[in-house]
C-alpha positions in Angstrom: -6.5 -11.9 1.5 -8.9 -12.2 4.3 -10.7 -15.5 5.2 -13.2 -15.1 2.3 -10.5 -14.3 -0.3 -11.1 -10.5 -0.5 -7.8 -8.8 -1.4 -6.4 -6.6 1.4 -3.1 -5.6 -0.1 -1.5 -5.4 -3.6 2.2 -5.0 -4.4 3.6 -5.0 -8.0 7.1 -6.5 -8.4 9.1 -8.2 -11.1 8.4 -11.8 -11.8 11.9 -12.7 -10.8 11.4 -11.6 -7.1 10.6 -14.3 -4.6 7.4 -13.8 -2.5 9.1 -13.9 0.9 11.3 -10.9 0.0 8.1 -8.9 -0.4 6.4 -10.0 2.8 7.2 -6.9 4.8 5.9 -4.6 2.0 2.7 -6.6 1.6 1.9 -6.4 5.3 2.7 -2.7 5.4 0.4 -2.0 2.4 -2.7 -3.5 4.0 -5.4 -0.9 3.7 -8.0 -2.0 6.3 -7.8 -1.4 10.0 -7.6 -4.6 12.0 -9.7 -5.1 15.1 -7.7 -4.9 18.3 -9.7 -7.4 20.3 -9.4 -10.3 17.9 -6.3 -12.4 17.3 -5.0 -12.0 13.8 -3.7 -15.2 12.1 -1.6 -15.3 9.0 -1.7 -18.6 7.0 1.3 -19.1 4.6 2.9 -21.9 2.6 6.3 -23.4 3.0 8.0 -20.6 1.1 7.5 -18.4 4.2 9.1 -20.9 6.6 12.2 -19.6 8.3 13.1 -17.2 11.1 13.3 -13.9 9.0 9.8 -14.4 7.6 8.5 -15.6 11.0 10.0 -12.5 12.7 8.3 -10.2 10.1 4.9 -11.9 10.7 5.2 -11.7 14.4 6.4 -8.1 14.4 3.2 -7.1 12.5 1.0 -8.7 15.2 0.0 -11.9 13.5 0.1 -15.5 14.7 2.0 -17.4 11.9 0.6 -20.7 10.5 3.1 -22.0 8.0 2.2 -25.4 6.6 3.0 -27.5 3.6 0.4 -29.0 1.3 1.1 -32.5 2.8 0.6 -31.2 6.4 -2.8 -29.8 5.5 -3.9 -33.1 3.8 -2.8 -35.0 6.9 -4.6 -32.6 9.3 -7.8 -32.9 7.2 -7.7 -36.7 7.2 -7.1 -36.7 11.0 -9.7 -34.1 11.8 -12.7 -33.9 9.4 -13.9 -30.6 10.9 -10.6 -28.8 10.2 -10.7 -26.4 7.3 -7.8 -26.0 4.9 -6.8 -22.4 4.4 -4.3 -22.5 1.5 -7.1 -22.6 -1.2 -8.2 -19.1 -0.3 -5.2 -17.4 -1.9 -5.2 -19.8 -4.9 -8.9 -19.1 -5.6 -8.2 -15.3 -5.3 -5.4 -15.6 -7.9 -7.9 -17.4 -10.1 -10.4 -14.5 -9.7 -7.7 -12.0 -10.8 -6.9 -14.2 -13.8 -10.5 -13.8 -15.0 -9.7 -10.1 -15.9 -8.1 -10.5 -19.3 -6.5 -7.0 -19.2 -4.3 -8.0 -16.2 -3.8 -11.6 -17.0 -0.8 -10.8 -19.2 0.9 -7.5 -18.3 1.2 -5.3 -21.3 1.3 -2.1 -19.3 4.8 -0.5 -19.3 4.2 1.7 -16.3 3.8 0.2 -12.9 1.2 2.8 -11.7 -1.1 2.0 -14.7 -0.9 -1.7 -14.0 -1.5 -1.0 -10.2 -4.6 1.0 -11.1 -5.9 -1.9 -13.1 -5.2 -4.3 -10.2 -7.0 -2.0 -7.8 -10.0 -1.9 -10.1 -10.0 -5.7 -10.3 -9.7 -6.0 -6.5 -12.6 -3.6 -6.0 -14.8 -5.6 -8.4 -13.8 -8.8 -6.5 -14.6 -7.2 -3.2 -17.9 -5.9 -4.5 -18.9 -9.4 -5.7 -18.0 -10.9 -2.3 -20.1 -8.3 -0.5 -23.0 -9.0 -2.8 -22.8 -12.7 -1.9 -22.8 -11.9 1.8 -25.4 -9.2 1.9 -27.3 -9.7 -1.3 
């Protein structure tokens, strides 16, 4: 997700796979070109804490920011101008959950389900652009 919650990458895996094992694939599958002159930051939760995940994040050119929920609450109370970043991913998941066809996966084939996810992501991106430019 970018800073506004627009999906940049989608990966379909089994529900029994941990997120950190798919980090490399998610970063490889990003479809937009990143600007070269701007530092790229990657905000993640405590599940991505550790040297293997940190090495993957740095090797893809991102500056890692791995924080727990409690750390964000403390930073917000110490600095009122600081903006929490974890909610962006959570609200994006909520937008995907509004599409009833993908809320529960009934599709047997991964490519069919991925097509539905891409359609939902395109609708979400279109709605975000409408808010910005409309």
